[in-house]
C-alpha positions in Angstrom: 19.2 7.7 -3.7 19.2 4.2 -2.2 21.7 1.7 -3.5 19.9 -0.8 -5.8 20.0 -4.3 -4.4 21.4 -7.1 -6.5 18.6 -8.6 -8.5 17.3 -11.9 -7.1 18.7 -11.3 -3.6 18.0 -14.4 -1.6 17.9 -14.4 2.2 18.7 -11.7 4.7 21.7 -10.3 6.5 22.2 -11.0 10.2 21.4 -7.3 10.9 18.1 -7.6 9.0 17.1 -10.7 10.9 18.1 -9.1 14.2 15.8 -6.2 13.3 12.9 -8.5 12.8 13.5 -10.3 16.1 13.7 -6.9 17.9 10.4 -5.9 16.3 8.8 -9.1 17.4 10.0 -8.7 21.0 8.7 -5.1 21.1 5.3 -6.3 19.7 5.2 -9.1 22.3 5.7 -6.5 25.1 2.9 -4.4 23.8 0.2 -7.0 23.0 1.5 -10.4 24.3 2.2 -13.5 22.4 -1.3 -14.5 21.3 -2.3 -15.1 17.7 -5.2 -12.7 17.9 -4.6 -8.9 18.0 -7.7 -6.8 18.0 -6.1 -3.5 19.1 -2.6 -3.1 17.6 -0.2 -0.4 18.9 1.0 2.6 17.0 2.3 1.8 13.5 4.8 4.7 12.9 7.7 3.9 10.8 10.0 5.4 13.5 8.8 2.7 15.9 10.5 -0.1 13.9 14.0 -1.3 14.9 14.5 -2.4 11.3 13.7 0.7 9.1 11.7 0.0 5.9 13.5 1.0 2.7 11.3 3.5 0.9 14.0 5.4 -1.0 13.8 5.4 -4.9 16.7 3.4 -6.3 17.1 5.0 -9.7 17.2 8.5 -11.2 13.8 9.8 -12.5 13.0 9.9 -16.2 9.9 12.2 -16.2 7.4 9.5 -16.6 4.8 11.3 -14.5 5.7 14.9 -15.4 2.9 17.3 -14.6 0.6 14.6 -13.2 -1.2 14.8 -9.9 -1.7 11.6 -7.8 -3.8 10.7 -4.8 -2.1 8.0 -2.7 -4.2 6.7 0.2 -2.1 5.2 3.1 0.7 7.4 1.7 2.1 8.2 5.1 4.2 5.0 5.5 5.2 1.6 4.1 4.4 0.9 0.5 2.5 4.2 0.3 5.5 6.3 1.3 7.7 4.5 -1.3 5.1 5.1 -4.0 4.9 8.8 -3.1 8.7 9.2 -3.2 9.0 7.4 -6.5 6.1 9.2 -8.1 7.6 12.5 -7.0 10.9 11.6 -8.5 9.2 10.9 -11.8 7.5 14.4 -11.8 4.2 14.0 -10.0 2.6 16.2 -7.3 1.1 14.1 -4.5 -1.9 14.2 -2.2 -0.9 12.0 0.7 -4.0 10.6 2.5 -3.5 9.3 6.1 -5.7 8.1 8.9 -3.9 8.8 12.2 -0.2 9.2 11.8 0.2 12.9 10.9 3.9 12.8 11.8 4.6 10.1 9.2 2.4 11.9 6.6 4.3 15.2 7.1 7.6 13.3 6.8 6.4 11.8 3.5 5.4 15.2 2.3 8.9 16.5 3.0 10.3 13.6 1.0 8.1 14.6 -2.0 9.1 18.2 -1.7 12.8 17.3 -1.5 12.2 15.9 -5.0 11.0 19.3 -6.2 7.3 18.5 -6.3 4.3 19.7 -4.4 2.7 17.7 -1.6 -0.4 18.1 0.6 -1.5 15.9 3.5 -5.2 15.0 4.0 -6.5 13.3 7.1 -9.4 11.0 6.3 -11.0 7.7 7.2 -11.4 6.3 3.7 -14.0 3.9 4.9 -16.5 6.7 5.5 -18.8 7.5 2.6 -18.0 11.2 2.4 -14.3 10.8 2.7 -13.8 10.3 -1.1 -15.5 13.6 -1.9 -13.3 15.4 0.7 -10.1 13.9 -0.6 -10.8 14.7 -4.3 -12.0 18.2 -3.6 -8.9 19.1 -1.6 -6.6 17.6 -4.1 -8.2 19.5 -7.1 -8.4 22.7 -5.1 -4.8 22.7 -4.0 -3.0 20.8 -6.8 -5.3 21.8 -9.7 -6.1 18.4 -11.3 -6.2 14.6 -10.8 -4.6 12.1 -13.1 -3.8 9.0 -10.9 -5.6 7.4 -8.0 -3.6 4.9 -5.9 -5.9 3.0 -3.5 -3.4 1.7 -1.1 -4.9 2.2 2.4 -5.6 -1.0 4.3 -5.8 -2.6 7.7 -5.5 -6.1 9.1 -6.2 -7.7 12.4 -4.9 -11.3 13.0 -7.4 -13.7 14.5 -6.7 -17.4 15.3 -10.4 -18.4 15.0 -13.1 -16.9 12.8 -15.3 -16.7 15.9 -12.9 -14.1 17.3 -13.6 -11.7 14.5 -16.2 -9.3 15.9 -18.9 -7.7 13.7 -17.3 -4.3 14.3 -13.9 -5.6 13.1 -15.4 -7.2 10.1 -17.2 -4.1 9.1 -14.2 -1.9 9.7 -11.8 -4.0 7.7 -14.2 -4.1 4.7 -14.9 -0.4 5.0 -11.2 0.5 5.0 -10.0 -2.0 2.5 -12.7 -2.1 -0.2 -15.6 0.3 0.5 -13.1 3.1 0.5 -12.0 2.2 -3.0 -15.6 2.5 -4.2 -16.1 5.9 -2.5 -12.8 7.3 -3.9 -13.5 6.1 -7.4 -17.0 7.5 -7.3 -15.6 10.9 -6.3 -12.7 10.9 -8.6 -14.4 9.8 -11.9 -15.7 13.3 -12.8 -12.1 14.6 -12.6 -10.3 11.7 -14.4 -9.8 12.2 -18.1 -8.7 10.0 -20.9 -5.2 8.6 -20.1 -5.8 8.5 -16.3 -4.9 5.5 -14.2 -6.3 3.8 -11.1 -4.0 1.4 -9.3 -5.4 -0.7 -6.4 -3.4 -2.6 -3.8 -4.6 -6.2 -3.3 -2.4 -9.0 -1.8 -0.8 -12.4 -2.2 -3.3 -13.5 0.4 -6.1 -13.2 -2.2 -4.4 -16.0 -4.1 -2.9 -18.1 -1.3 -5.4 -17.5 1.4 -4.4 -16.8 5.1 -6.0 -18.7 7.9 -5.1 -16.0 10.4 -6.3 -13.1 8.2 -9.7 -14.3 7.1 -11.4 -10.9 6.8 -8.4 -9.2 5.4 -7.9 -11.9 2.7 -11.6 -11.7 1.8 -11.3 -8.0 1.2 -8.3 -8.5 -1.0 -10.3 -11.0 -3.1 -12.9 -8.4 -3.4 -10.3 -5.8 -4.5 -9.1 -8.1 -7.3 -12.6 -8.6 -8.6 -13.3 -4.9 -8.2 -10.2 -4.1 -10.3 -11.2 -6.4 -13.1 -14.8 -5.3 -13.2 -14.0 -1.6 -12.9 -11.5 -2.0 -15.8 -14.3 -3.4 -17.9 -16.4 -0.4 -17.0 -13.8 2.3 -17.7 -11.4 1.0 -20.3 -13.7 2.4 -23.1 -13.3 5.9 -21.6 -9.5 5.6 -21.8 -9.1 5.1 -18.0 -6.9 2.1 -17.1 -7.5 0.1 -13.9 -4.9 -2.3 -12.6 -3.7 -3.7 -9.3 -0.5 -4.8 -7.4 -0.6 -7.9 -5.2 2.4 -7.6 -2.8 3.8 -10.5 -0.9 5.2 -10.1 2.6 6.7 -6.5 2.6 8.5 -5.0 5.6 6.3 -2.1 6.5 4.7 -1.0 9.9 1.6 -3.0 9.1 2.8 -6.4 10.2 5.4 -5.8 12.9 3.2 -3.3 14.7 0.2 -5.6 15.2 -0.8 -6.8 11.8 0.8 -10.2 12.5 1.3 -12.3 15.6 4.8 -12.0 17.2 5.9 -15.5 16.2 5.3 -14.6 12.5 7.0 -11.2 12.8 10.2 -12.9 13.9 10.4 -15.0 10.7 8.4 -12.6 8.4 8.9 -13.3 4.7 11.2 -16.3 5.2 8.7 -18.7 3.7 8.9 -17.1 0.2 11.2 -18.6 -2.4 13.6 -15.7 -1.9 13.6 -16.4 1.8 13.1 -12.8 2.9 10.5 -10.1 3.0 10.4 -7.5 0.3 11.1 -3.8 0.9 8.6 -1.0 0.0 11.0 0.4 -2.7 10.9 -3.0 -4.4 7.1 -2.8 -4.8 6.8 0.9 -5.7 8.1 0.4 -9.3 5.1 -1.9 -10.0 2.8 1.0 -9.0 4.8 3.4 -11.2 4.6 1.1 -14.2 0.9 0.8 -13.9 0.4 4.6 -13.3 2.5 5.7 -16.3 2.2 5.3 -20.1 4.7 2.4 -20.0 1.6 0.2 -19.3 -0.6 1.8 -21.9 -1.8 -1.6 -23.2 -2.6 -3.0 -19.8 -5.9 -2.8 -17.9 -7.7 -5.2 -15.5 -4.3 -6.9 -14.7 -2.5 -7.6 -11.4 1.3 -7.5 -10.9 2.9 -9.8 -8.2 6.0 -8.5 -6.4 6.0 -11.3 -3.9 9.4 -12.9 -3.6 8.9 -15.6 -6.2 5.6 -17.2 -5.1 3.7 -18.6 -8.0 0.0 -17.6 -7.9 -1.3 -18.1 -11.4 -3.5 -15.0 -11.5 
């Protein structure tokens, strides 16, 4: 079990800052120093000089006993931390990944080490039939479905809107928002009263991001989707909420989701003057997935280092 950080930790250690600089240098060697990155390198967690902290920080209390959850993008980053924490709280997990099977298998081992069952499912969530495949395999192998975590996402920095190709625009929207539609459509027949859907939006939906125009637009769509889907399903006893992380140290940014100059100082512009860790975000997903949040639907939580967003 990871050692809990002191609440309100401000700033980073010299070792943590060195890890960011090393990640930035590695990214620069791979893609150059430009502000537009159309084709990022591999995003395995093992590629990072500064390892993300995914480990649950507290003993479990059975808040998800007997539940089954699908976690898209569950192979690494925030998704891995969510899988680990859900397993500690008693859930079996279907880990959905796109390319990095090695990371997905490692996450499955983490879940199994907590005494829970795990399956890995390779799927491109942006494809219309992927949702049906994911739900069918989950129910077949794990027996039921109680929680859907829509966490998969991609981003490609572009300095100018004219550098965003039609293919990139369509792909980013397909992965980040269309996939949520497809999965919810497939999951609904299996979700019973008391089920929970948790979507991952972003602080960029509230602040904007000039270098992530298409990504930020999808995150705005996700927030609207969350609120509207809640209105649609709350009467059936299915709660829908979202988490809007700030800058979190995962493979997404240091392996091509941000330009090298931003990776070197990633998260330092927040009031806490540091990026968050995946295991500081996962508890927000747990809260919204379990009965602790039984009177919440259509809401967004903001683990973002103290940035005020009013939404």
